[in-house]
C-alpha positions in Angstrom: -37.8 -14.2 18.2 -38.1 -14.3 14.4 -38.0 -10.5 14.3 -34.8 -10.4 16.3 -33.1 -12.9 14.0 -34.1 -10.9 10.9 -32.9 -7.7 12.5 -29.6 -9.3 13.4 -29.1 -10.6 9.9 -29.9 -7.2 8.4 -27.5 -5.5 10.7 -24.8 -8.1 9.9 -25.2 -7.3 6.2 -24.8 -3.6 6.8 -21.7 -4.1 8.9 -20.1 -6.8 6.7 -20.8 -5.1 3.3 -18.5 -2.1 3.7 -15.7 -4.3 4.8 -15.5 -5.9 1.3 -15.8 -2.6 -0.4 -12.8 -1.2 1.5 -10.6 -4.2 1.3 -7.4 -3.6 -0.6 -6.7 -5.6 -3.8 -3.1 -6.8 -4.1 -3.6 -7.7 -7.8 -4.6 -4.1 -8.6 -1.7 -3.0 -6.4 0.7 -5.0 -8.5 -0.2 -3.0 -11.6 0.3 0.3 -9.8 3.5 -1.0 -8.2 4.8 -1.7 -11.7 3.9 1.8 -12.8 5.3 3.8 -9.8 7.6 1.7 -7.6 9.5 -0.9 -9.6 12.1 1.4 -11.0 13.6 2.0 -7.6 12.3 -0.8 -5.4 12.6 -3.6 -8.0 10.2 -6.2 -9.2 10.6 -8.3 -6.0 10.6 -5.3 -3.7 14.2 -5.7 -2.6 15.3 -2.1 -3.4 17.3 -3.3 -6.4 15.4 -1.7 -9.3 17.3 -0.3 -12.3 17.1 3.2 -10.9 18.4 2.2 -7.5 22.1 2.4 -8.6 21.9 6.2 -8.8 20.3 6.6 -5.4 22.0 7.3 -2.1 20.7 6.0 0.2 19.4 2.9 -1.6 15.7 2.3 -1.7 14.2 0.3 1.1 13.9 -3.5 0.9 10.1 -3.7 1.1 10.2 -7.4 2.0 11.7 -6.8 5.4 10.1 -3.4 6.2 8.8 -3.0 9.8 6.5 -0.1 8.9 2.8 -0.3 9.5 0.3 0.2 6.7 -0.4 3.7 8.0 3.3 4.5 8.0 3.8 3.1 4.5 0.8 5.1 3.3 2.3 8.3 4.8 5.6 7.7 3.0 4.0 6.9 -0.3 1.7 9.9 -0.2 4.0 12.5 1.3 7.5 11.3 0.5 10.4 10.0 2.6 11.4 13.4 3.9 7.9 13.9 5.4 8.5 10.7 7.5 12.1 11.5 8.4 13.3 9.0 5.8 15.2 9.3 2.6 14.5 12.5 0.6 15.0 10.4 -2.6 11.6 8.8 -2.0 9.1 11.0 -3.9 5.7 12.0 -2.7 3.1 10.3 -4.8 -0.1 11.6 -3.2 -0.9 14.0 -6.0 -0.7 11.2 -8.6 -2.0 8.1 -6.8 -5.4 8.0 -5.2 -5.7 6.6 -1.6 -7.4 3.4 -2.8 -4.6 2.7 -5.2 -2.1 3.4 -2.4 -3.9 0.8 -0.2 -3.7 -1.7 -3.1 0.0 -1.1 -3.5 0.5 -1.7 0.2 -1.5 -4.9 0.0 0.7 -6.0 -2.9 3.9 -5.1 -1.0 2.6 -7.2 1.9 2.1 -10.1 -0.5 5.8 -10.0 -1.4 6.9 -11.5 1.9 
C-alpha cells in the first residue's frame, strides 16, 4: 500500500509540474502587448489606439472578442488575412515567440 501511495505521488508530480511550466503569464503578456498591440488596439484593448484612426476596418475590440485562444494565436502569428479577417492586422509570428503570444492572450483575457 505504501508503495502505491509513493508511486501515485511521484506520478502526480510528473503530471502537475509541466502544467505550471506551460501556463501563460498575463503580467509578461502585458509588457509584450504594450510593445506590439497597444498602438492599434489601445491600452484597454478596445481598438482605440492612436494608430486606429488610420485603419479601415478599425481594430477589434479585444474585450468583447468571441475568438478562442487558438483562433487568437493564429491571428497574432499569421495575420488577419490568414484567418479571413482584416488585412490590416499584421502577422507577428516571425517576431513574437509562441510563449510570448500565449502570454499576450492571457493578458487580453484579463482585460475583460
